[in-house]
MARGU-278217 format. One record per residue (C-alpha): residue in three letters; x, y, z. Coordinates in steps of 0.2 Angstrom, whole numbers, plus 2048, in hexadecimal, padded with zeros to 3 digits. Last residue first. Layout:
! MARGU-278217
ALAXYZ/...
This chain:
! MARGU-278217
PRO8277A1815/LYS8267A0802/LEU8337AB7FA/PHE8307BC7F2/GLY8247C07FF/VAL82D7CF807/THR8317C5817/SER8367B680D/TRP8437BF803/TYR84A7C7813/ARG84B7B681C/LEU8547AE80D/TRP8607BC80C/LYS8647BC81E/LYS8667A981E/VAL8737AB810/ASP87D7B781A/ASP87D7AB829/THR88579E81D/LYS8947A9819/ILE8997B480B/SER8AB7BA80C/GLU8B17C8818/CYS8B57DA814/LYS8C47E181D/SER8CD7E980E/LEU8BC7EF808/THR8B87F8818/GLN8C9800819/SER8C6808808/ARG8D38117FE/LYS8E1804800/LYS8D57F67FC/SER8D07FF7EC/GLU8E28007E6/ASP8E47ED7E6/THR8D27E87E3/LEU8D37DD7D3/LEU8C27D97CC/ARG8BF7C77C7/LYS8B97C57B5/PRO8A77BF7B4/GLY8A47AD7B0/MET8957A77B9/ALA8A17A27C8/GLU8AF7AF7C9/ARG8BE7B07BD/ASP8D07B47BE/PRO8D47A47C8/GLY8D079A7B9/LEU8BF7927B5/LYS8BB7807B3/THR8AE77F7A5/SER89C77B7A6/ALA89778B7AE/ILE89F79479F/PRO89578B792/VAL88578C79C/VAL88679F79F/ALA87B7A4790/GLU86E798797/TYR86D7A37A7/PHE86A7B379E/GLY85E7AB792/SER8547A47A0/LEU8527B57A8/LYS83F7B57A7/TRP83F7A37AD/THR8447A87BE/PRO8337B07C0/PHE82A7A07C3/LYS8197A47C9/GLU8177B37BE/PRO8227AB7B0/SER81479F7AE/THR81878D7B1/LYS81977E7A5/GLN826785798/GLY82F78E7A6/ALA83177E7B0/ASP83A7767A1/LYS84678579F/ILE8487857B2/SER84E7737B2/ASP8597747A3/VAL8627837AB/TRP8647787BB/THR86B76A7B1/ALA8787767A9/TYR87D77C7BA/PRO88076B7C1/VAL8747667CF/LEU87376B7E1/LYS8657637EB/GLY8547647F3/ARG8467597FA/GLY84075D80C/GLY84976181C/ASN84677481A/ALA84A773808/LEU84D786807/ILE859786816/SER864777810/VAL86377D7FE/ALA86978E803/ALA87878880C/GLN87C77D7FD/MET87B78C7F1/VAL8877967FC/ASP8937887FE/ASP8927837EB/TRP8977957E6/LYS8A67947F1/ALA8AB7A47FA/THR8B87B17F6/ARG8C17BF800/PRO8C57CF7F7/SER8B27D27F7/VAL8AE7DD7E8/ILE8AF7F07E6/HIS8BB7F67D8/LEU8C38077D5/VAL8C78107C5/GLU8CE8227C4/SER8CD8307B9/LEU8D58417BF/SER8E08377CB/SER8DF83E7DC/SER8E68507DF/PRO8D48577DE/SER8D084B7EC/SER8C983A7EF/SER8CA831800/ALA8B9835805/VAL8B18307F5/PHE8BA81F7F6/GLU8B481D808/VAL8A2820802/LEU8A58127F5/ALA8AB806803/LYS89C80A80E/ALA8908077FF/ALA8987F67FB/VAL8967F180E/ASP8847F680D/SER8817EC7FD/ALA88A7DC804/ILE8987D67F9/TRP8997C77ED/CYS8AA7C07E8/ILE8A57AF7E2/ASP8B07A07DF/GLU8AE7907D5/ASP8B37807DC/PRO8A47767D7/MET8977807CD/SER88677A7D3/PRO8757807CF/LEU8667807DB/CYS8597727DC/SER8477707E1/VAL8407757CF/THR8327817D5/GLU8367887E6/PHE8487867E2/SER8467937D4/LYS8457A17E0/PHE85779E7E5/ILE85D7A17D3/LEU8517B07D2/PRO85A7B77E1/VAL86B7B67D8/TRP8647BE7C8/ASP85E7CE7D0/SER84C7D27CF/THR8497CE7E2/ALA8547DC7E7/TRP85E7D77F6/ALA85B7DC808/GLY8647D0814/ASN8607DA824/THR86F7E4829/ASN87D7DB820/SER8757E080F/GLY8707D3802/SER87D7CF7F5/MET8867DA7E9/GLN88E7D37D9/GLY89E7DD7D5/ILE89F7F07D5/ARG8A97FA7C9/VAL8AC80B7D0/ILE8B18177C3/THR8B88277CB/THR8B78377C1/PRO8C08487C2/ILE8B98547B4/LYS8C885A7AA/ALA8BC85E79B/LYS8C585478D/SER8CD846797/SER8C28457A6/ALA8B284779B/ALA8B983978F/ALA8BC82E79E/LEU8AA8317A3/LEU8A482C792/ARG8AF81D793/GLU8A78177A3/CYS89681C79D/VAL89781178D/ALA89D802799/LYS88E8057A4/SER883803795/GLU88B7F378F/GLY88A7EC7A0/TYR8777EE7A0/GLY8757EA78E/PHE87B7D9790/GLY88A7D0788/VAL8997DB781/SER8A27E478F/PRO8B37DC78C/TYR8B27E277A/PHE8AF7F477E/THR8C17FA77C/GLU8CD803787/LEU8C4802797/PRO8CC80B7A6/LEU8D78027B2/GLU8D57FA7C3/PRO8DA7E97BC/ALA8CF7DB7B7/GLY8D57CA7BE/THR8E47C17B8/PRO8E87B67A9/GLY8E27C279C/GLU8D27C6793/ALA8C37D1798/GLY8B27CA794/ARG8A97D07A4/VAL8B27E07A5/THR8A37EB7A3/ALA8987DE7AC/ILE8A27E27BD/SER8977F17BE/SER8988047BF/THR89480F7CD/PHE89A8207C7/VAL8A282D7D2/ILE8A283E7CA/ARG8AE84A7D2/PRO8A785B7D4/PRO8B08687CA/HIS8BF8707D2/PRO8C08837D5/ARG8AD8837D8/THR8A188B7CC/SER89B87A7C6/ARG89487A7B5/LEU89F86C7AF/SER8988617BD/LEU8868647B7/ARG88C8607A5/ILE89384F7AB/LEU88284C7B4/ASN87A84F7A3/ASN88584279B/THR8818367A8/GLY86E8397A5/LYS871836792/ILE879825796/HIS86A8217A1/SER85E825794/GLU86881B788/PHE86580B793/SER858803787/SER864805779/LEU8707F9781/ALA8647EB781/LEU8597E7790/ASN8587D5798/PHE8657D77A5/ASP85B7E47AE/LEU8617EF7BC/ARG85D8017B8/TRP86A80D7BD/ALA86B81B7CB/ASN87C81B7D3/HIS88482B7CD/ILE88E8327DC/ILE8918457D8/CYS89E84D7E3/THR8A385F7E9/LEU8928677E6/SER88F8787ED/MET88F8857DF/THR88887B7D0/LEU87C8727DC/GLU8748837E2/GLY8738887D0/TYR8698797CC/THR85E87C7DB/GLU85A88E7D5/GLU8578897C3/ASP84A87D7C8/ILE84D86A7C6/GLY84985F7B6/LEU85C85A7B5/ASP85F86A7AC/VAL86686079D/ARG85785579E/GLU85984279E/THR85F8437B0/ASP84D8467B6/ILE84F84C7C8/GLU84584B7D8/ILE84E8527E7/LEU85084C7F9/ARG85B857803/VAL86584F811/LYS87185681D/PRO86385B829/SER85F84882A/THR84D845824/ALA851836819/VAL85D82F826/SER84F82E832/GLU84A81E829/ASP857814833/VAL85E807827/GLY8587F5827/ARG8577F4814/SER8447F5813/ARG84480481F/LEU85080E814/ALA84680B804/GLN83680F80D/ARG83D81F813/GLN843824802/ARG8338207FA/GLU82A82A807/LEU835839805/LEU8348387F2/SER8218397F3/HIS81782A7ED/GLY80D8257DE/ARG8118327D1/SER82482E7D1/SER83283A7CF/ARG8448347CB/ASN8518347D9/ALA85E8407E0/ALA8648407F2/TYR86D8507F4/VAL87984E802/ALA88085C80C/VAL88D85E81A/VAL89884F816/ASN8A784F821/PRO89E847830/ASP89A838826/LYS88A82F82D/VAL87F838821/LEU88A832813/GLU889820819/ASP87682081A/LEU875827808/ILE88181A801/HIS87680D80A/SER866813802/GLY86F8147F1/MET8758027F1/GLY8637FC7F3/GLY85A8097E9/THR8518187F0/THR8628227EF/GLY8638217DC/THR86D8307D9/VAL8798387E6/LEU87E84A7E6/ILE88C84E7F3/SER89185D7FD/GLN8A285A805/THR8AC863812/ALA8BE869811/ALA8BB86D7FF/HIS8CA86D7F4/GLY8CE87E7ED/ARG8E187C7EF/ALA8E188A7FC/SER8D4880806/GLY8C1881803/ASN8B188A805/VAL8B38927F4/ALA8C38947EA/PRO8C18A07DC/ALA8B789A7CC/ALA8BF88E7C0/PRO8BF8937AD/SER8B088B7A4/ARG8B18797A1/THR8B1871790/PRO8A286A788/LEU89F858783/ASP898858772/LYS8A084976B/ALA89E83E77B/TYR88B83C77A/LYS889835769/GLN89A82E768/LEU897822777/MET88781C76F/ALA89081875F/GLU89E80F767/MET892805771/ALA888800762/GLN8987FC758/VAL89E7F1767/HIS88D7E8767/LYS88F7E5754/SER8A07DE756/ALA89B7D2764/ASP88E7C9759/VAL8867BF767/VAL8847AD762/GLN8727A7762/LYS86E79B76F/VAL8617A7778/ASP8587A8767/ASP853796766/GLU841798767/GLN8427A775C/ASP84879D74D/GLY8477A973F/SER8457A672C/GLY83379F72E/SER82A7AD726/VAL8207B0737/LEU8307B0741/ASP83B7BB735/LEU82C7C7735/LEU82C7C8748/ALA83E7CB749/GLY83D7D973C/ALA82E7E1744/MET8367E0755/ALA8467E874F/SER83D7F6746/VAL8317FA755/THR8407FB760/PRO8457F076F/ASN8497DF766/SER8537D5772/TYR8497DC780/ILE8397D9777/PHE83D7C7774/THR8457C3785/PRO8367BA78C/GLN8377AE77D/LEU8297AE770/ARG81D7A076D/LYS8167A375C/ASP8047A6756/ALA8097B674D/ALA7FB7C0755/LYS7FC7B7766/ALA80E7B9767/VAL80D7CC762/VAL8007CF770/ASN80A7C577D/ARG81A7CD779/ILE8127DF77A/LYS80A7DB78A/THR81A7D4791/ALA8247E378C/LYS8167EE794/LEU8197E47A4/SER82C7E67A3/ASP82C7F87A0/ALA827803791/GLY828816792/MET82F81C782/ALA841819787/PHE83C80678A/ILE835806778/ASP84780A771/THR845816763/ASP847810751/ASP83580F74C/ASP82F81F754/ILE81E81E75B/LYS81382D75B/GLY80782E769/SER80D824778/GLY802818783/VAL81080C785/ALA8057FC782/GLU7FA803774/GLY80880C76B/VAL8137FC76C/VAL8047F2764/GLN8017FF757/ARG813801752/ILE8147EE751/TYR8067ED745/ASP80C7FB73A/LEU81D7F3739/THR8167E2735/SER80A7E9728/GLU8197F271F/THR8257E471F/THR8187D771A/TRP80E7CB725/LEU7FD7C871C/GLN7ED7C9725/PRO7F47D5731/VAL7ED7D4743/LYS7E07E2747/ILE7E47EB757/ASP7D67E8764/SER7E27DF770/GLU7E07D277D/ALA7F07C9782/ILE7F27B7788/THR8037AE78D/GLU8097B779C/PHE7F97BF7A0/ALA7F17AD7A1/SER7FC7A97B1/TYR7F77B97B9/ALA7E57B67B5/ALA7E57A47BB/GLU7ED7AA7CC/ILE7DE7B67CE/GLU7D17AA7C9/ASP7D879D7D6/ASP7D97AA7E4/TYR7C77B07E1/LEU7C27AC7F3/LYS7D27B37FA/VAL7D07C37F1/ILE7BE7C47F8/ALA7C37C080A/GLY7D17CE809/SER7C57DB801/ARG7B77D980E/LEU7AD7E6803/SER7A57F480C/GLY7927F380F/LYS7937FB820/SER78E7EA828/THR79D7E381F/ARG79C7DB80D/GLU7A17CA806/TRP7A07C87F3/PRO7967BA7EC/LYS79F7AB7E4/ALA7937A17DA/GLU78D7B27D3/SER79E7B37CB/ALA7AA7C27CB/VAL7B37C87BC/VAL7C67C97BC/ILE7CE7D87B2/MET7E07D37B0/GLU7DF7D179D/LYS7DA7E379B/PHE7EB7E97A3/LEU7EA7F47B2/ALA7F88027B4/SER7FE8037C6/HIS8118037C1/SER80D8117B6/PRO80681D7C3/ALA7F381E7C3/PHE7E982C7BC/ALA7EA8277AA/ASN7E88147AF/ALA7D78197B8/LYS7D18227A9/LYS7D681379E/VAL7CD8087AB/TRP7BD8127A8/PRO7BE810795/TRP7C17FD798/ILE7B17F87A1/ARG7A77F5792/ASN7B67EC78A/ARG7B87E1799/LEU7A67DD799/GLN7A77D7787/ALA7B77CD78A/VAL7AE7C4799/ASP79F7C078E/ALA7AA7B9780/GLU7B67AF78B/ASN7A77A5793/HIS7A27AA7A5/SER78F7A87A2/LYS7807B27A5/LEU78B7C07AC/PRO7857C97BB/THR77D7DA7B8/LYS7867E77C3/PRO7967DE7C0/GLU7A17DA7CF/VAL7B37DD7C8/LEU7C37D77CF/LEU7D27E17C8/GLY7E47DD7C5/VAL7F47E57CA/HIS8067E37C5/PRO8167D97CB/LYS80D7CF7D8/GLN8117D07EB/ARG7FF7D77EE/GLY7F77D97DD/PHE7E47DC7E0/TYR7D87EB7DB/LEU7C67EB7E0/CYS7B67ED7D7/ALA7A37F07DB/LYS7937F17D1/VAL79C7F47C1/ASP7927F57B0/PRO78D8087B3/CYS7A080C7B4/GLU7A28197C2/ASP7AA80C7CD/ILE7B980C7C1/ILE7BD81E7C6/ASP7BB81B7D9/VAL7C580B7D8/LEU7D48147D1/PRO7D38217DF/GLY7D38147EC/PRO7E08087E4/ASN7F080F7EB/THR7FD8047E2/LYS80E8017EA/GLU81F7FD7E1/GLY82B7F17E9/SER82C7E77D9/SER8227D87E2/HIS8147E47E3/MET80D7EC7F4/ILE7FB7F07F2/GLN7F57FF7FC/ASP7E47FB804/ASP7EC7FC816/ALA7F180E813/ARG7DF81280E/GLY7DA81F801/VAL7D98327FD/ILE7D183980D/ARG7CF84B80D/ILE7D7859817/PHE7D286B81C/ALA7DE874828/ASN7DB87E837/GLU7DE871844/PRO7EC869839/ASP7F887883B/SER809872837/VAL80386482C/SER7FC87081F/GLY7EE87C81B/GLN7E187980D/VAL7DE869803/PHE7EA85F80E/GLU7EC84C809/VAL7E583D812/VAL7E982A813/ASP7DD82181F/SER7E6813828/THR7DF81A838/ALA7EF818843/TYR7E981A855/VAL7F782285F/ALA80381E86D/GLN81082B870/GLU822826871/GLN82D834878/GLY83A83F870/ASP82F84E870/VAL821844868/GLN82783485E/VAL81882A857/SER81081A85C/ASP80480D855/ASN7F580385A/LEU7EB80C867/VAL7D9808867/HIS7CB811870/PRO7D382186C/VAL7D782D87B/PHE7CD83D87F/GLY7CB84888E/PRO7DC85088D/ARG7E384C87B/PRO7E783B874/GLY7ED836863/LEU7E7834852/LEU7F182E843/LEU7EC833831/GLU7F782B824/TYR7FF839819/GLN7FF83F807/ASP80A84C7FF/GLN81083F7F2/GLY8108307FD/VAL80F82880E/PRO81483681A/ARG80E83382C/PHE802841832/PHE7FD843845/PRO7ED84984C/GLN7E984D85E/MET7D684A862/MET7C8856868/ALA7CC86285A/ASN7C185784E/LEU7CA85983D/ARG7C486482F/PHE7BD85D820/ALA7BF85C80D/SER7B78547FE/SER7A4854802/THR7A786480B/ASN7AA86A81C/ASP7A887D820/LYS79887C82A/CYS7A0870836/PRO795864840/TYR79F85B843/ARG7B285D843/THR7B784D83A/VAL7BE83E844/ILE7AD83884C/GLY7B082A857/ILE7C182385A/GLU7C2810858/THR7B280E84F/ILE7B881C843/GLY7AD82A83C/VAL7B183582E/ALA7A2841829/THR7A5849818/GLN798856814/LEU78A858807/SER77F866803/VAL7738617F6/GLY76F86D7E8/ALA76E8617D9/ALA7808667D4/GLU7868607E5/ILE77F84F7E2/ARG78784D7D1/GLN7988547D5/ALA7998497E5/THR79483A7DB/LEU7A283E7CE/SER7AF8417DC/SER7AC82F7E2/LEU7A782E7F4/PRO7B38247FF/GLY7AC81980E/GLY7A381881E/GLY79D82A81D/PHE792836814/ALA78A84681A/CYS77A84F817/GLN77285E820/MET76085D819/ASN75486780E/ARG75D8637FE/LEU75C851802/VAL74A84F7FE/LYS74C8587ED/CYS75C84D7EA/ALA75183D7EC/ALA7458447DF/GLU7538487D3/ASP75A8367D4/ARG76C8337CD/SER77483B7DC/TRP7698307E7/ALA7718207E1/ASP7838277E4/PHE77D82E7F5/PHE77881D7FA/SER7888157F4/PRO7928227FF/VAL78B81C80F/ALA77E827819/ILE77E836826/LEU76E83F826/VAL76984F830/GLU759859830/SER74C84C82F/PRO73B84B826/LEU73083C82B/SER72683681D/VAL73183D80F/LEU741837819/GLU73A826819/GLU736825807/ILE74882C804/ILE74E81D80E/ASN744811804/GLU74C8167F4/PRO75D8167FA/THR75A804800/VAL7597FD812/PRO74D7EE810/LYS73C7F0818/LEU73A7EA82A/PRO72F7DB82C/ILE7247E1834/ALA7247F3833/GLU72780283E/LYS72D811834/ARG73F814834/LEU74781E842/HIS74A830845/VAL757834853/THR75584385E/TRP76484F863/GLY76B852874/GLY77E851872/GLY783847882/ILE777839880/LEU77883B86D/PHE78A83886B/PHE78A828875/GLY77A820870/SER770824860/LEU77E82C856/TYR78B82285D/LEU78281185D/CYS77C81584B/LEU78E819845/ALA79580984E/HIS7897FE846/PHE77E7F3851/PRO76E7FD84D/PRO7707FA83B/LEU77080B833/HIS762810827/GLY757816835/VAL76482383B/PHE75B833836/PHE762841841/SER75684E848/ARG75D85E850/GLY759863862/VAL76A865869/LEU77686585A/SER781873860/ARG78C87D853/ASP79E87D84D/GLY7A386C852/TRP7AC867862/TRP79C86386C/THR79A854860/GLN7A784B86A/ARG79F84D87C/ALA79683C87E/LEU7A5833875/ALA7B0838883/ALA7A4830890/ALA7A5820886/HIS7B8820885/PHE7BA822898/GLN7AD81489B/THR7B880A890/LEU7B380687E/VAL7BA7F5879/ILE7BC7F1866/PRO7BA7DF863/LYS7C27D9853/PRO7BA7D3843/PHE7C17C483A/SER7CC7C882B/THR7CE7D581D/THR7BF7E081F/GLY7BB7DA830/SER7AF7E8834/SER7B77EC845/HIS7AD7E8855/LEU7A37F1862/ILE7A47EF875/ALA79C7F9883/CYS7A1801893/PRO7B17F7897/SER7BB7FC8A6/ASP7C88098A5/LEU7BE8178AD/PRO7BA80C8BC/ALA7A78088BE/ASP7A38068D0/ALA7A48188D4/ALA79781C8C7/PRO7898138D1/PHE77B8158C5/PRO76D81D8CF/ALA7628138DB/GLY75080E8DC/LEU74E80A8CA/PHE73F8118C2/PRO72E8098C7/GLN7267FB8BD/THR7137FB8BC/GLU7108098B0/LEU71E8078A3/ASN71C7F48A6/HIS70B7F589D/GLY7137F688C/PHE7247FE887/LEU7327F288B/PHE7287E288E/ASP71C7E6880/ARG72A7E8874/THR7307D7879/PRO7417D5882/TYR74F7CB879/PRO7527BB883/ILE7637BA88C/PHE76D7AB888/SER77B7A4892/ILE78D7A188D/ALA79A797897/GLN7AB79788E/GLN7B3786890/PRO7A377E889/GLY7A7782877/VAL7A979286D/GLN7A678885D/GLU795782864/ILE790793869/ALA795799857/ARG78A78C84F/ASP77B79285A/ILE77E7A4856/ALA77F7A0843/ALA76E797844/ASP7667A684D/VAL76D7B2840/ASP7667A7832/PRO7557A683B/ALA7537B983C/SER7437BF844/GLY73E7AD84A/GLY7407B185D/PRO7457C4860/GLY7577C685F/ARG7657BE869/LEU76D7C4879/VAL77C7BA87C/PHE7847B988D/SER7957B6895/SER7A07BE887/GLY7B37BD889/SER7B57CA87B/THR7C27BF871/LYS7B77AF873/LEU7A67B786E/LEU7AE7C1860/HIS7B77B1859/ALA7A67A785A/ILE79D7B5851/ALA7AA7B5843/GLU7A97A2841/ALA7957A3841/SER7967B0833/ASN7937C2837/ASN7857CC82F/THR77B7CD83F/SER7887DA845/ILE78E7D8857/LEU78A7E5865/PHE7937E1875/PRO78A7E7884/VAL7947E8894/ALA7897E58A3/GLY7867F28B1/ALA7737F08AF/ARG7728028A9/LEU77E7FD89A/LEU7737EF896/GLY7637FA896/PHE76C80688B/PHE76E7F987E/VAL75D7F2880/PRO75680487F/LEU75F80586E/TYR7597F4867/THR7477F786B/GLN74280585F/HIS752802855/PRO7497F384E/ALA7517E1850/TYR75D7D5848/ALA7667D0858/ILE7777CB85D/VAL77A7D486E/ALA7897CC876/VAL7887CF889/VAL7997D2892/PRO7987D08A5/ARG7A27DD8AE/SER7B47DF8A8/PHE7C67DD8AE/ARG7D37D98A1/GLU7DD7CA89C/GLY7E67C888B/LYS7E27D487D/ASP7E57C5870/GLY7D67BC878/SER7CC7C6884/ASN7CE7BB894/ILE7C47C18A2/LYS7C87C88B3/LYS7B87CD8BC/LEU7B07DD8C1/PRO7A17DB8CD/PRO78F7DC8C7/LEU7877EC8CC/GLN77C7EF8DB/GLY7748008DE/LYS7667F98E9/ASP7597FB8DC/LEU7667F38D0/ASP7657E28D9/THR7727D68D2/GLY7737C48CC/LEU7797C88BB/TYR76C7BE8B1/LYS75B7BE8B9/ARG75C7CE8C5/ALA7687D98BB/VAL7607D58AA/GLU74E7D88B0/ARG7537E88B9/ALA75C7EF8A9/PHE74D7EB89E/ILE7417F58A9/HIS74E8038AC/ILE751805899/ALA73E804895/LYS73B8128A2/GLY74981D89B/VAL74381B889/THR73081E88B/TRP72C82889B/LYS73D83189E/TRP74583388D/ARG737837881/MET73482A873/GLU729834866/VAL71D82A85B/LEU71583284C/GLN707828844/GLY70981F834/LYS6FE811839/GLY70D80583B/ASP715812846/LEU71F821840/TYR72F825848/ARG737831855/ALA74582F861/PHE74D836871/VAL741844873/TRP74684D883/ASP73784E88F/PRO74084789E/SER75185089C/HIS7578548AD/VAL7518458B8/ILE74F8378AB/HIS75E8408A2/PHE76A83D8B1/ASP76482B8B2/ILE76B8268A1/MET77A8328A4/SER77F8268B2/PRO7828188A5/VAL78C82589B/LEU7988298A8/MET79883A8B2/SER7A88438B8/GLY7B08438A7/ASP7AD8558A3/LEU79D85289A/PRO7918558A8/PRO7808528A0/VAL77885F893/THR766862897/PHE75A85E889/ASN748864889/GLY74887788A/ASP759878881/GLY76B872885/ALA77B87C887/LEU78C876888/PRO796884881/LEU79F87E871/PRO7B0875873/MET7C187D86F/
């Protein structure tokens, strides 16, 4: 509820119920608050000047309004005339009705700027306050999109650069938009003899002639990422702003606010000195009169506050950061009510300034809204605040217990801009999406009015990587900004595999040679390590990805001092691309390179390199590094460091082929001693017997201790045979492509009453947000994630208890009828050992099934792969039968690991009587819904190569049996529905399209679209492989990711060069037979072959996500 509207002896509160508009309040205060002190300041002699409303401010407003109306608007205010409303074109907003718009582009003191603003309002014009920091191009854009008729420029000669920018802007606008100039009034005109000789206006502001939806004033956005945009405040909005501060916990009437540090065109200054103030009744304190004005610095502001003490101060975080290190400044601030706004405040700054005894609060203001925080509010702190109850908040989940703040209307309030919508009681409600990401410090979403929240970042700052992961840079920047060598920094990496950092050094480098840059990186590195420790692994920053700014390319800032991040990243595009390219070939490391490569020195060196990359403590020589936390980025880092140390060019697959310290050290020692040939490693013949031995050993490791099942419990919720009439299903990997569609199909199935969607945890985002994002990206309704059937759970399959609490685990043992194990890493570079954690996870799911208290343990449905039978022999395709040997599976670690699990599950069926279904899935293509297809898959990377080599591979007459991922998911769910305890204890089914398409037809369709009338063709497969290998030598893998799978593609050359029989698909895999599978799935039996329209969907999707060029 708002506070009682009570003034004091000098200020009378105007009607704030919407019956009086702001221009009318000007005249109201002349009559009812004549002695109200609007502003105070010290003149050039240090004497206190008080600007009282009637005889100083009000009179100046009327004098200037009369001048503008008569000379430029053609109206007589003394007779109550206002300029008529006219239809104007406002750019992307289309046509609207407005009175004449006067663009104020003036570098002038507050003492005159504020009366000029009010004078334009009183004249019936629409003042548009434009920052003097804008470029000519930005000013021209604002003049066009606002439909401005006049420009009021600053006092002559006060800012030559601004005047020049205005002149260029007018030229760019052109003659089609008539713009006239209004001269800036002199101080003497406003406050001199005219006060005595000029009467007040003879008629009040005619409120009836100012419709509520007509513009009152115009501000503009900061233009952080593009041109600034006009923000129109209607008469309704302006009146609402006048009552916003009455929703705090105490009145501000009679208090003193220092605003001299704020540019008068800035929204915060205008609100504190204009719209808030005219309804709130405080006094603004201005800077001391001086010509020219002193620059606004933290030191100068403290001097001003000493000369003219104030009660309230709102300033940007950088000022408080400087003051927190200055005891004298803190002494001044202790006597004030301080708040920060305009950007994030680092926790260390807050700790320092509060330790100095300064009371500091958060004050969140948004041009499009006004003041978002409840203000004043005695309970607000530097890290948390309550929301202004005048507006209706909504919270959109974006991460781990984090939400984007959206603000909607309430009676008497509507945001100035509505840019989004939410569902309220089944209806669309327009709201303003702030892009601020918040979390609850106290309270919850269910009771936002009594909760305390804090801002943790910006939704529009989030960086979407080519991997689909997101980085929230806000907290990381806060950490690195604490480094004394850093003036400012920002993260980059949109549509890149990993992040980088642009740094503006506090002291510019004298030269940008390699040594100076390396030294600065080393000085910054301790703070980067802190940020990396805080960040999720996919957001880790490598030292090589720190790009140092140059004085020759100064960073652009908004009027608030915030970085124009989009413009800065664009400015440094060449340096950023160079950093990504260099990262693939250059690596910095402080680890000492052995003078002599021996077995021991090489082992020790590799241990240190791996330890540095994965951040682990003790490194086991024989443990797969990917099991220790390595990923593709860290593997690249290790490869680059090793290659630089050994002065050898290593293939992209070097780490994947040697994934342990021992293997890596041995391979490196062979290279440096001359006994190995790394550059030809992809041509080495696979020793099938060694691969089979490794698979057998892995199988025995997990199959030897398979427990047997306890005696069956009595029948529960089922028929006489104990088979459940309804299904409760656990599915792993529902945030992946296939998993999203499986989840969708299970929710649609009326016989499925519960779905446990199980996925690994992530520090960066909540499981709900990850699930919603996965569904959205694949064209599936994201409400599936919040279906009453669905329970999202985070699991760690490497743990016997799956990393879940005892109660949830017990619930699963009592309710599950089926386990669909779908989660698996898709990476054809990794060796079998790198998939051991997945095999261990499968073993733990077997144990979950064994612990079931139901009469029949839940069936385990395992999504296997065509790769497990890739090398199968015989004249026909691969039958729907279990594997009897591992030889058909030899090749890549991915298929080998799936084969181990096939036989592990077969052993569970045989020994423990667990029903299992092995579902071998062929090559899945993009979904039928929107073409979504993971960009890391080998087929999309073939299409990606066209942008570099202008050709695609041909395999004439060869067939493909690809199947859309959503169709495959539906078939799998139909398999589940058709299974029962009476089904085979261990069954094998296949999912591929029973109808084939020609490889060359698909490739030719892609060439026709990708070439877009330009150069492009099909070439023999071996020629294409030679082309990508040649391109890979000249182009970084970052720009040419196809090269990373060059070993995979080259291994297929002998097969692709041979006419295959009817039992094989293109690229050589054994064709999967589907006789039994088609009987179990109507969807599979009716599945069509790939068509040109499917290819178009894939390419459109890849272009949308930035994988392919538009």
